N, C-alpha and C positions, 0 to 999 in steps of 0.2 A: 165256642168259635170265635175269632178275633176277626173284625173288619178290616178292610186293605187303609182306612182311616189310622184305626189303632196302631197296626202294623207298622207305618213311618214314627208315629209321637214316640215309640220306643218305650212308652210306659201305660199305652191303653187309653191316654187322654188324648184329645184331641187339639191341634196347635192353633196358636192365635189368627186372628184371620189377619189378612196380607191386606195393609191400604197403601195405595199411591201416594209417595213425599208431596207434601204441600208446598205452596210457592215459598213462605217464608223460610221451610227447612232447605231448598234448593239455594235460595239467598244466603243464607247463615253458612251453608258447608261451601259454597263454591262462587259465589259474586262477590260477598265480602274479602272474602283471601285475597281473590284475585286483583280485586281493586287495590289492598294494601302493598300485595306486591308489587303493583304496576307502578304507584306512589313511590315505594322505597328504588324501583330501577330507575324513574326519571329522575329523584333527586340525584342517586349515585352519579347518573350520566350527566345531568347537568351541571353539578359540582364540581367532579373531580374531571370531567369531560372540559368543561369552561377551564378550570384550573389549568392541566396540565395535559389537554389532548393532544394528539399531533396533526399538524396542519398536514393539509391535501394541496394546498396551490401557492403560486408565489405570492401572491398577496396575502394569503394568511400566514406565509412565514415573517413575510415582513411587518404586518400587523403584530405578529407574536415579540420579533426584537426590537419592536418599539415599546413593549407592554412590559412595566414593572413588574407584574407577576408572573409572567412568562418567559421571559426574553432569554432567561440560562435555559430553561428544558428546550425551547426551540431552537437556540443556537447549537445544543449538545444533538438535538435529532438531525439538525439539517447538515451537520459536519457528516453524519452518518447516509443520510439519503443520497447525498449526493454524490457518493462513491460508487452507488449502485442504479443511480437514474440518469441514466443520458441525455435525456431530454433537458431534464430541470438544467443539467451542467453546463447544456449548452443556449443558457436562455440569456440573452443579452441585456434585455430591460432590468432581469430580476439578478445579473451581475452588477450592473450599475447600480441598481437601488440598495445592493447590499454595502457596495462601497461607500455610497452615502451615509449610509448607518454607521459605518465604520468612521468615515470621515468625523462625523460628527461626534461621537464617544472619543475619537482621540484628540480632538481639539480641547473637548470637554477637560481632559486629563491635563493637558499639558499648559492650560491657562490656570490650574490650581497651583498653588506655592508648593505644597507636597500632594501626594497621592499615598493612598491607604495601604497597609503590608500585602493586604489579602488581594490575590488575582479579580478582576474585572472583566467583563465582557470583551473589550480591545485587546485584553490579553491573552486571553485562551482561545477560546471557541471562534471568534469572527475570523482573523487573520487565516486559519485554518481551513474556515469555510470558502474565504475567496481562491485557496490555494486550490481547489478542487473543482476550479470551472475551466473549462477548453476556451475560455474568453480570459485574457491577460489583462482588463481592465485595472483590476486591483495591485496590479506591478509598481505604479509610481508611488501609491499609497503607503505600500508595505517597505518601499524605499523610504521614505520619508521616516516611517516609523524606528527603522533601524537608525537612521543618521541623529534623530533624537534622543532615541533611547540608549546608544553603544555612550554616550556622555554622563548619562544617569546610573550607570548600571551597580553602581554600590547601593542602592535602594534595591531591595528586593521585586518591589513590585514593576521598576523598570526595566529589572533584568529578567524578570517573567515577557515582560513585551518586549525585548529583543530577542530573546528566544523564539515567542511565537511568531516575530515578524520574519527571523530567518528559516524557522520549518516552513513557514508558509510558502518562503519562494522554492523551498526544496519539493515541495508540494506540486507547485505551480509549474517547475521546469520539468516533472514528471507528467502533466498534464500535456506540457508542448510538446514534449518528445513523441505523443501519443496522435498529435494533431494530424500526420500522414494517414493514419487510420481511421479517421472518420469517413465516411462515405462522401462523395463530391458536392452532394447536393446540400448535406449537412453543412460543410463549409462555405459551402457558395451561401448558402442563407444566414448563416453569422455575419458572414462579409459584408453583406446588403444591409443587415439589421445595424450593423456597427456604423456604417456610413450613414444612415438614416439619423442616427442618434447624432453623430457629430455634426451634421446639419441643423437637425432641430435645437441642437443645444449650442449652439457657436458661442464661443466666447465664455463659457460657464465652465468649471470643473470637470462636468460631467460629459462635456462634447468634446474635451481634452482628456480624458481617458479612453473614450470612444474611438478617436481621432489614432492616438498610438498604437493600440491595441490593432486596429486594421491596417496600419501601416506596418505592425510588426509580421502579424500573422500573413501577410501576403510575400514576405519573405520567405517564408518556412517552404519547404518542399509539398510537391502536392503527393506523392508516392513512398510507400514505407523505404527506407534506407537498411541495410545489412548493419549499422551498426549505428550508435548512438551519435543525435545531431551534435554540432558544434554551437548551440545557442545562444553563448554567449557572443560571439563573434557576428550571430544574426543579429542579435539586439542591440548591439553597440551605438548605432546610427538612431535608434529609437529612443532605447532605456541604457543609460550607464549602469549596467547590473556588474560590472568586472569591478567597479570604484566600490560600489555596495557589500559586496561580496569580502573583497578584500580588505575591507576593515572589520567586517564583524570575522573573519578569519583570524585575525591580531586581537580579538577579544582577551582581556587576560580573564578568562574564565573556560573553565574547560568542558562541558555541556556547550557554551555558544561556539568555539571552535569545532565539536564534535558536529553539531547542525548544519554550522558553515560546510564543513567537509562534505556532509552531503548534498548540501544544495549546488557546492560546485562540480557533483556528481552530472549532476543534471543540467547545469549551467557551463558547459562546457566549453574550453576555446582556450586561445593563445593566452590571457590574462590569469584565466583560471587555471592554468596550467603552473605558471609562474606562483601563485600562491600555493597550490599544493607542494610545491618543491620546498617552499617552505616551510609547511607544517611537519615534512619529513623531517626538519631538523630538530632542537634540542627543547624549543618551547619553553625557554627557561621565563619568559616573562609572563606564564600565568601564575595567576595569586589567589585563584579560589578553584577549588577541587570537590568533588563530590564526596571522596571519602577520604583517611588518613593516607592511603597509597599513593601520595604525589607521582612518584617515577609510574606506577602502572597509568595513571592519567596520561602523562606524557608520551608514554610510549604506547597507546590505545590509538591516540591521535596521528603518531606517526604511521603507524599500521593502517589506519582508515584511508589515509591521505595516499601511501603506497598501493594500496587496495585499486582505490580510484585512478589512479595513474595505470596501473596494470587494466583494467578495464578498458581504457581507451587509449591503450597501444603505446604509451608514450617514449619518446625518445629519450628523455630526461628520467626515466625510471631510475633510483636509486637500488639497483640490483639486490645490493648487499642486505637492505632492508625487506626486500619479497623471500629471500634465501632465511633471514630472520625468522620469518612467518611460518617458514614451512619447512621448519627443523622443530620435530617433535620432541626431542630430549630438552632444548630451551624453553619452550612451551608449556612442557612438564615442568619445570623448574620455576618460571615465573608466577604459574598459577599453580603451585605448590598445594594449598590450600582449598582448588575450585578445577579439579580435574575436568569438569564439564564445560569449562571457560576455557581451557586448553584447548578441548575437542573441538568447540565450536568456532574457536580462530582458526584451526587447521583448514576446518572444512571450511568456512566461508573463504579464506585463501585457497584452495582448491577449486573449489566452483567459479571463483573470480577468474583465474587462471584459463579453466576448460569455455568460460564464456567468451574470453577475449581471442580464443581462438588462434590460429598461426597469425604473425607479425604481416606477411602478406603470401600472396598465392606461391606455393612452391617452396616455402621457407618450413624450415622444422622448428620447434620450440626449443628456446636458448639450452646449451649442453649441461648446463649449470643447474638451470632450472626444472632441467628433466632430470637430472641425476637425483634432486632433491625430491622430485613426484617419487621417481622410481623407489627411491628409501622409504617414503610413507607409504608404496604399496604392498611392502612386506610388515606391516606393523599390525601390531596385537590387537587393535581395535578393527574390526568388520568395518564400521562406516567410513573411517580412513582408507582402508585397502581398497573398498569398491570405488570411493571415488577418487583415489589416485589411479585405479586402474584406467575409469572411464579417460582421465586427462592421457593417460598414454596410449588408449586406443584412439583417442582424436588425433593423437600427432604420430601415427604410424606414418610407415611407408608404403601402407598398403592402398592401391589407384583407389579413385572415387568410381563407385559404380551408378549407373544409370538407375532409376527408378526401375524399371522393369527387369534388371538383371536380379536383383535381390531375389524376386518371386519366381525366377528362371530357376535361380541357383536350389529354392525349396522345393519346386516339383521333380527336378532332375535328382536330387538326394531324395526326397521321398519316394521317387520310382525304383530307384538303386536300392533302397531299403527293403523295399516291397518284393522286388523281383528276388533279394539273396532269402528273405524271410521265404516265399515259397520254394528257393532250390533246396534250402533246408530240411523244409517237410516231405518234400519226394523223395530226397536222399535217406531222411527218418523212416519215411513207409517203407521203400526198399529194402532198406538193410533189416526192417523187422518182418517182411513176408520172406526174407532168404533165409533170417534166425529160424523163421517156426517150420520151414520146408525140410522135411527128415532128408539128412543125407546130403543138406547143402553144404 
């Protein structure tokens, strides 16, 4: 007979005695590896976090921008953060601090006899950062950058500065269009803070930036409007935006003119309309193009300007150019080697016409434009068909319904459908019973 201990051993021999682990073994297996991992994590966090960590406060961002090792990553990160952090985008002191950082960078570039061909902080990210604030304190500085850079655009670095400043103006205009959508408390807090900065720094460039911004923001409406604001007209007594963008719109460079067109769409007004009408012309003075197809570059500038005029319902809209954009055959011919570009051009035009809506209450879409849209409603491209049908639906003669009427129509329609189905079911049951009855 085999004992229980022998059965557990499997071969008739006793297992070795089990002893608890010693303190040295525990240290060797757990403590030492844990300490090594902690040291490695600490080194990685300290080194890489210090080198490229993401700042969390306005003060950290400013320190990062003034750091030689972190400035690029900080500026790139900040340009992205401001698009989703409204609190930071409304921080007056922070915006003024960044203005001073950019002004220092800019003065250093202007004083140098020549600048490097590679872009720097004042050429790329910092202007775009200032354009993402709800506080337009950077507008005078951006205008100064455009005035200086447009005279030296033949150099790549100065051309990048010119484009960057124009692009920032477009971004800033978009923010100013959204100003009425901020809460009243936030708008008042911004104005109070600007007034304090203006008084505290009276006689300095910082105080001037704050005072001009406060004066301009008080001219903006406090309630959202049904269409885009005429920002350029509102800004003329404070900022001379029309002159700045008019010069940028005449730059002998394709991309700069495209950026200027985008900025004019946000800073729209009587002077902007004049510049846009000129951009609808031949654009023969352009000397620098993005690719070999120079006519395409000129045509796209014209198209962009026409669509901006359409969006703003301008009475000076060159209708023949709008009809050309809506002509699918012409777009297929222009973009023979790139059908996707033709589709995108047509879709953007249709959406612009739809967003512009009717010119005035009770008026219909222009008959020629309506015919062009109706033709696109029969396109072989389903995306074009759907978008064109949406435009035609918005322009239909059907009377506008009150908010509750649509729900009432749905209820009545659904009730009628249910009654109809019940009637069919009753009739079918009766017919079945009659068919099953002998002699029926």
